[in-house]
C-alpha positions in Angstrom: 34.5 6.9 -67.7 31.9 4.3 -66.6 29.7 5.0 -63.6 30.8 3.6 -60.3 27.7 1.6 -59.5 29.0 0.4 -56.2 29.0 4.1 -55.0 25.6 4.6 -56.4 24.1 1.7 -54.4 26.3 2.1 -51.3 24.0 2.1 -48.2 23.7 5.3 -46.3 25.0 3.7 -43.1 28.2 2.6 -45.0 28.6 6.0 -46.7 28.6 7.7 -43.3 31.2 5.3 -41.9 33.5 5.9 -44.9 32.9 9.6 -44.8 34.0 9.6 -41.2 37.2 7.5 -41.8 38.2 9.5 -44.8 38.0 6.7 -47.3 35.2 8.3 -49.2 33.9 11.8 -49.9 30.3 13.0 -50.3 31.4 14.6 -53.6 32.4 11.2 -55.0 29.0 9.7 -54.2 27.1 12.7 -55.6 29.0 12.7 -58.8 28.5 9.0 -59.3 24.7 9.4 -58.7 24.5 12.4 -61.1 26.4 10.4 -63.8 24.0 7.5 -63.2 21.0 9.7 -63.5 22.3 11.1 -66.8 22.4 7.5 -68.0 19.1 6.1 -66.8 16.8 9.1 -66.4 15.9 9.1 -70.2 14.3 5.7 -69.5 13.2 5.7 -65.9 12.1 9.4 -65.6 12.2 9.5 -61.8 13.2 13.1 -61.4 11.2 16.3 -62.0 14.0 18.7 -61.1 17.7 18.2 -60.4 19.8 20.7 -58.5 23.3 19.6 -59.5 25.2 22.8 -58.9 23.6 23.4 -55.5 24.2 19.8 -54.5 27.8 20.0 -55.5 28.3 23.0 -53.3 26.7 21.2 -50.3 28.7 18.0 -51.0 32.0 20.0 -51.0 30.9 21.7 -47.8 30.2 18.3 -46.2 33.5 17.0 -47.4 35.2 19.9 -45.6 33.3 19.1 -42.4 34.5 15.5 -42.4 38.1 16.6 -43.3 38.5 19.4 -40.8 35.7 19.2 -38.2 34.5 15.6 -38.1 33.0 16.2 -34.7 30.6 18.7 -36.3 29.2 16.1 -38.8 25.4 15.9 -38.5 23.4 12.6 -38.8 22.8 12.8 -42.6 25.9 14.9 -43.4 26.6 14.6 -47.1 23.9 12.1 -48.0 21.7 12.6 -51.0 17.9 12.6 -50.3 15.4 12.8 -53.2 12.3 14.7 -52.2 8.9 13.7 -53.5 7.4 16.5 -55.6 4.5 17.2 -53.2 6.7 18.1 -50.2 7.4 21.9 -50.3 10.9 23.2 -49.9 11.2 26.9 -50.0 12.6 28.1 -53.3 12.0 24.9 -55.2 9.2 24.1 -57.6 6.5 22.0 -56.0 4.3 20.8 -58.9 2.4 17.9 -57.3 2.6 16.4 -60.8 0.1 18.9 -62.2 0.1 21.4 -65.0 -1.8 23.6 -62.6 1.4 24.0 -60.5 4.0 23.8 -63.3 5.5 27.1 -62.2 4.6 27.1 -58.5 7.6 27.7 -56.3 7.2 26.9 -52.6 7.5 29.7 -50.1 7.5 27.4 -47.1 9.4 24.2 -46.1 7.7 21.1 -44.9 8.6 20.3 -41.2 10.2 17.0 -42.3 12.2 18.6 -45.0 13.4 21.1 -42.4 14.6 18.3 -40.1 16.4 16.5 -42.9 18.2 19.7 -44.1 19.1 20.5 -40.5 20.6 16.9 -40.3 22.9 17.6 -43.2 20.9 16.0 -46.1 21.6 17.1 -49.6 18.4 17.6 -51.6 19.8 17.0 -55.1 16.5 16.2 -56.9 12.7 16.1 -56.7 10.9 12.9 -57.6 7.9 12.3 -59.8 4.3 11.7 -58.6 1.0 11.3 -60.4 -1.1 14.4 -60.4 -2.0 15.2 -56.8 -0.7 11.8 -55.8 -3.9 10.2 -56.7 -3.0 7.2 -58.9 -1.3 3.8 -58.7 0.9 4.6 -61.7 3.3 7.6 -61.8 2.3 9.3 -65.0 1.1 12.8 -65.7 0.6 15.4 -68.4 3.3 17.5 -66.9 6.1 15.0 -66.3 5.3 12.0 -68.4 5.6 8.4 -67.2 8.0 7.0 -64.6 8.8 3.3 -64.9 10.3 0.7 -62.7 14.0 0.3 -63.6 13.5 -3.5 -63.7 11.4 -3.2 -66.9 10.3 0.0 -68.6 7.0 -1.6 -69.7 5.8 -1.7 -66.1 5.0 1.0 -63.5 7.1 2.2 -60.6 3.7 2.4 -58.9 2.4 5.5 -57.2 2.3 7.9 -55.9 5.9 7.9 -54.6 6.9 6.3 -57.8 9.7 8.6 -58.6 11.3 8.0 -55.1 11.1 4.3 -55.5 12.5 4.3 -59.0 15.4 6.6 -58.0 16.4 4.4 -55.2 16.3 1.3 -57.3 18.2 3.0 -60.1 21.0 4.1 -57.8 20.4 7.9 -58.4 19.7 8.7 -54.7 20.7 7.4 -51.4 17.5 8.1 -49.5 14.1 9.4 -50.4 10.9 10.8 -49.0 7.4 9.4 -49.7 3.8 9.8 -48.6 1.1 7.2 -48.3 -2.7 7.8 -48.2 -3.6 4.4 -49.7 -0.3 2.6 -50.2 1.7 5.3 -52.0 5.0 4.5 -50.1 4.5 0.7 -50.0 3.4 0.3 -53.7 6.5 1.9 -55.1 8.7 0.0 -52.7 7.2 -3.2 -54.0 7.3 -2.2 -57.7 10.9 -1.0 -57.5 12.3 -3.6 -55.0 13.2 -1.2 -52.2 12.1 -0.5 -48.6 9.3 1.9 -47.5 7.7 2.6 -44.1 4.2 3.7 -43.5 4.5 5.0 -39.9 1.5 5.0 -37.5 -0.6 8.1 -37.8 0.9 11.0 -35.9 4.4 9.6 -35.7 5.7 11.9 -38.5 4.4 15.4 -38.8 2.7 16.8 -41.9 1.0 19.9 -43.0 -2.8 20.7 -43.1 -5.2 19.8 -44.5 -3.9 16.3 -45.3 -2.0 16.1 -42.1 -5.4 15.9 -40.4 -6.5 13.0 -42.5 -5.8 9.8 -40.5 -5.3 7.8 -43.7 -2.3 10.0 -44.7 1.3 9.3 -43.7 4.7 10.8 -44.6 7.5 8.4 -44.4 11.0 7.2 -45.4 12.1 5.2 -48.4 15.5 3.5 -48.7 17.4 0.5 -50.1 18.1 -1.2 -46.7 16.2 -1.6 -43.5 18.9 0.2 -41.5 18.8 3.2 -43.9 15.1 3.4 -43.7 15.4 3.4 -39.9 18.0 6.1 -40.1 15.7 8.4 -42.1 12.6 7.5 -40.0 14.4 8.5 -36.7 15.0 11.9 -38.1 11.5 12.4 -39.5 9.6 11.5 -36.4 8.6 13.6 -33.4 6.2 16.3 -32.5 6.0 19.5 -34.6 4.2 22.7 -33.5 3.0 22.9 -37.1 1.0 19.6 -36.8 -1.4 19.2 -33.9 -1.7 15.4 -34.7 2.0 14.8 -34.3 2.9 12.7 -31.3 5.1 13.9 -28.5 6.3 10.3 -27.9 9.6 9.8 -29.7 10.3 6.2 -30.8 13.9 5.5 -32.0 14.4 2.5 -34.3 17.7 0.7 -33.6 20.2 0.4 -36.5 20.7 -3.3 -35.7 18.3 -5.8 -34.3 18.3 -9.1 -32.4 17.0 -12.2 -34.2 13.4 -13.4 -34.3 14.0 -16.9 -32.8 10.8 -18.0 -31.2 8.7 -15.2 -32.7 5.3 -16.0 -34.0 4.7 -14.6 -37.5 1.2 -14.7 -39.0 0.6 -14.5 -42.7 -2.3 -14.2 -45.1 -2.9 -13.7 -48.8 -6.4 -12.3 -48.3 -7.2 -9.0 -46.7 -10.4 -8.7 -48.8 -8.7 -8.8 -52.2 -10.0 -12.3 -53.3 -6.8 -13.4 -55.2 -3.1 -12.9 -55.7 -1.0 -13.9 -58.7 0.8 -17.2 -58.6 4.2 -15.6 -58.6 3.2 -13.1 -55.9 2.2 -16.1 -53.7 5.3 -18.0 -54.5 7.7 -15.2 -53.7 5.8 -14.4 -50.5 6.1 -18.0 -49.4 9.8 -17.9 -50.1 10.1 -14.9 -47.9 8.1 -16.7 -45.2 10.5 -19.6 -45.5 13.4 -17.3 -44.8 11.7 -16.0 -41.7 11.1 -19.6 -40.6 14.8 -20.4 -41.2 15.6 -17.5 -38.9 13.8 -19.3 -36.1 10.3 -17.8 -36.4 7.1 -19.9 -36.1 5.1 -19.0 -39.2 1.4 -19.6 -39.3 -1.4 -18.8 -41.8 -4.4 -16.9 -40.5 -7.9 -16.1 -41.8 -8.9 -12.5 -41.1 -12.4 -13.1 -42.4 -12.3 -9.7 -44.3 -14.3 -9.5 -47.5 -14.7 -7.0 -50.4 -16.3 -4.6 -47.9 -12.8 -3.6 -46.8 -11.9 -2.4 -50.4 -15.3 -0.6 -50.8 -14.9 1.2 -47.4 -11.4 2.4 -48.2 -12.5 3.7 -51.6 -15.6 5.4 -50.0 -13.5 7.2 -47.4 -11.0 8.5 -49.9 -13.6 9.4 -52.4 -15.4 11.5 -49.7 -12.3 13.4 -48.6 -9.5 13.2 -51.1 -11.9 12.9 -54.0 -13.6 16.2 -53.1 -10.2 17.9 -53.0 -9.6 16.6 -56.6 -13.1 17.7 -57.6 -12.3 21.3 -56.6 -9.2 21.2 -58.8 -11.2 19.8 -61.7 -13.9 22.4 -61.4 -11.3 25.3 -61.2 -8.9 24.0 -63.9 -10.9 21.6 -66.2 -8.5 21.9 -69.1 -5.3 21.3 -67.1 -6.1 18.1 -65.1 -5.2 14.5 -66.0 -7.9 12.1 -67.1 -7.5 9.9 -64.0 -7.9 13.0 -61.8 -11.2 13.7 -63.5 -12.2 10.1 -63.1 -11.7 10.2 -59.3 -13.3 13.6 -59.0 -16.4 12.5 -60.8 -16.7 9.4 -58.6 -16.5 11.7 -55.6 -19.7 13.5 -56.7 -21.7 10.4 -55.7 -20.1 10.0 -52.2 -22.4 10.4 -49.3 -22.0 11.2 -45.6 -23.8 7.9 -44.7 -21.4 5.8 -46.7 -18.5 7.8 -45.2 -19.7 6.9 -41.7 -20.0 3.3 -42.8 -16.4 3.2 -43.7 -15.6 4.0 -40.0 -17.8 1.1 -39.0 -16.0 -1.3 -41.3 -12.6 -0.1 -40.0 -13.7 -0.6 -36.5 -14.8 -4.2 -37.3 -11.5 -4.9 -39.0 -9.6 -3.7 -36.0 -11.7 -5.9 -33.8 -10.4 -8.8 -35.8 -6.7 -7.9 -36.2 -6.0 -6.3 -32.8 -6.2 -9.6 -30.8 -4.3 -11.4 -33.5 -1.4 -8.9 -33.3 -1.3 -9.5 -29.5 -1.0 -13.2 -30.1 1.5 -12.9 -33.0 4.6 -10.6 -33.2 3.8 -9.5 -36.7 1.6 -10.2 -39.8 3.0 -10.6 -43.3 1.0 -10.3 -46.5 1.7 -9.3 -50.1 1.6 -5.7 -51.3 -0.1 -6.1 -54.6 -2.4 -8.7 -56.2 -0.1 -8.7 -59.2 3.4 -7.4 -59.8 2.7 -7.0 -63.5 1.0 -3.6 -63.7 1.6 -1.7 -67.0 3.3 1.7 -66.8 0.3 3.7 -68.0 -2.7 1.6 -67.1 -5.6 3.9 -66.0 -7.7 3.1 -62.9 -10.8 2.3 -64.9 -9.1 -0.6 -66.7 -8.9 -4.2 -65.4 -6.4 -7.0 -65.3 -7.0 -10.8 -65.1 -5.4 -12.6 -62.2 -5.9 -16.4 -62.0 -9.1 -16.0 -63.9 -10.5 -13.2 -61.7 -10.9 -9.7 -63.1 -9.5 -7.0 -60.8 -9.5 -3.3 -61.5 -6.3 -1.1 -61.5 -7.7 1.0 -58.8 -8.4 -0.5 -55.3 -8.9 -4.2 -56.2 -5.3 -4.5 -57.3 -3.9 -3.7 -53.9 -3.6 -5.1 -50.4 -2.5 -1.8 -48.9 -5.5 0.6 -48.3 -6.7 -1.7 -45.6 -3.8 -0.6 -43.5 -4.5 3.1 -44.1 -7.9 2.3 -42.6 -6.0 0.7 -39.6 -3.8 3.7 -39.6 -2.3 3.3 -36.1 -0.6 0.1 -37.2 3.0 0.5 -38.5 3.6 -1.2 -41.8 7.0 -1.7 -43.4 7.2 -2.8 -47.1 10.2 -4.8 -48.2 11.3 -6.9 -51.2 10.3 -10.6 -51.1 12.0 -11.6 -54.3 12.2 -11.4 -58.1 9.6 -13.2 -60.3 10.5 -15.2 -63.3 9.6 -12.2 -65.4 12.4 -10.2 -63.7 10.0 -7.9 -61.7 10.2 -7.5 -57.9 7.6 -8.7 -55.5 7.0 -7.0 -52.2 5.5 -7.9 -48.9 4.1 -5.9 -46.0 5.1 -6.4 -42.4 2.4 -5.2 -39.9 2.6 -5.0 -36.2 0.3 -3.9 -33.3 -0.5 -0.2 -32.9 2.4 2.1 -32.5 4.9 -0.7 -32.1 7.2 0.5 -34.9 10.3 -1.4 -33.8 8.7 -4.9 -34.4 8.3 -4.4 -38.1 11.9 -3.3 -38.5 13.1 -6.3 -36.5 11.2 -8.8 -38.7 12.4 -6.9 -41.9 16.0 -7.0 -40.6 15.8 -10.8 -40.2 14.4 -11.2 -43.7 17.2 -8.9 -45.1 19.9 -11.0 -43.4 18.5 -14.1 -45.0 18.0 -12.6 -48.5 19.8 -9.2 -49.0 18.5 -6.8 -51.7 20.4 -4.7 -54.2 23.7 -5.4 -52.6 25.4 -6.8 -55.7 25.0 -6.5 -59.5 23.1 -9.7 -59.8 20.4 -8.4 -57.4 20.0 -5.0 -59.1 17.9 -3.8 -62.0 19.4 -4.6 -65.4 19.1 -1.1 -66.7 
């Protein structure tokens, strides 16, 4: 029997409505997604573990709730959520993409995972990440290579590449991600889905990386409303994270229009160049916003290559030294790119680390007044949407005659980890002539999360994503 793709891609908000009216069962959706995974996983490789039997039990339990006690249904009752394989869930393997942790079973549950389980989510699978979440491609010695379902020669990006690929493939309804330099937004762009980097402190995390202001845990989904649904359940103070904010922001499920809004855009956040198709698809997205009544205006932030250098310095100094410890303890088990980042960390200095804060302060001095004048800023996500599936960070690509590395120069995202109190929502802009998706970032002023969702909702109304076969990956 063929897989029911309409169930596989049905948005979470629509699933919940149909669960409540009795026209659909969580069991039906789960079985369709498991069948879909059996078909596409040999190519896409998004999952590291699948918990089919446990998920079936939970889906049947949710089905009974909707049938007999609908008033008891929780906010995510019966929805599948794929969990990134760095987020611990007690009793499940948590490998972080590394041979070092091939057999590590978590004995604690992440506070966000606790919230999602309490809300009725079904954790049916864990999703692939590069080793210790440290690369732009999701490939590792332990789990192999995860690709975008749009074309298996190209990456699903990283480090939440498995989550992005699962959503785009229709093998999960919602997914978790984390973002220390673009690791939610990159896979959202490469896979044609939605991902939110919340402002620092909005969503709780665990130490030590919960104390790193570049680090964010956030939701990934196929629609703006689904992303908001998951974000609303993730956010809020946790006694396990002293950086988590007590202020609770609720993202509406629907939004007013953006008539009269001022939207700034740029193709340069210190990256020098973007590919012609990235520029073209971004401009088409901007035209959609203009057609929705927004006033769209190009701006010059005046940022140069110092932004890229500062982000790399910061992450080398902190994240890089965490990798260095693993390399020194387990030299025969780590991936080559982990060793590359660790060796670079050896040369990091306290003085350069301090300078990265000075650069970030200068950048905020430029963008803060702009984000008070404009309602949002839009820019691309990557320099190019054609990143090979296994390209290492020390190799380079040519974009419009300019050589860019597959490390920091290929991305327009780490700048907004530097400016970590700014909410950033990554959404699809369109599909290039090569059949690969292009993504854009929507940025708003500090802690004003709702604005980015409102702009994204307007773009989605004008140009929906993944809602019909012609807008889905051909796999």
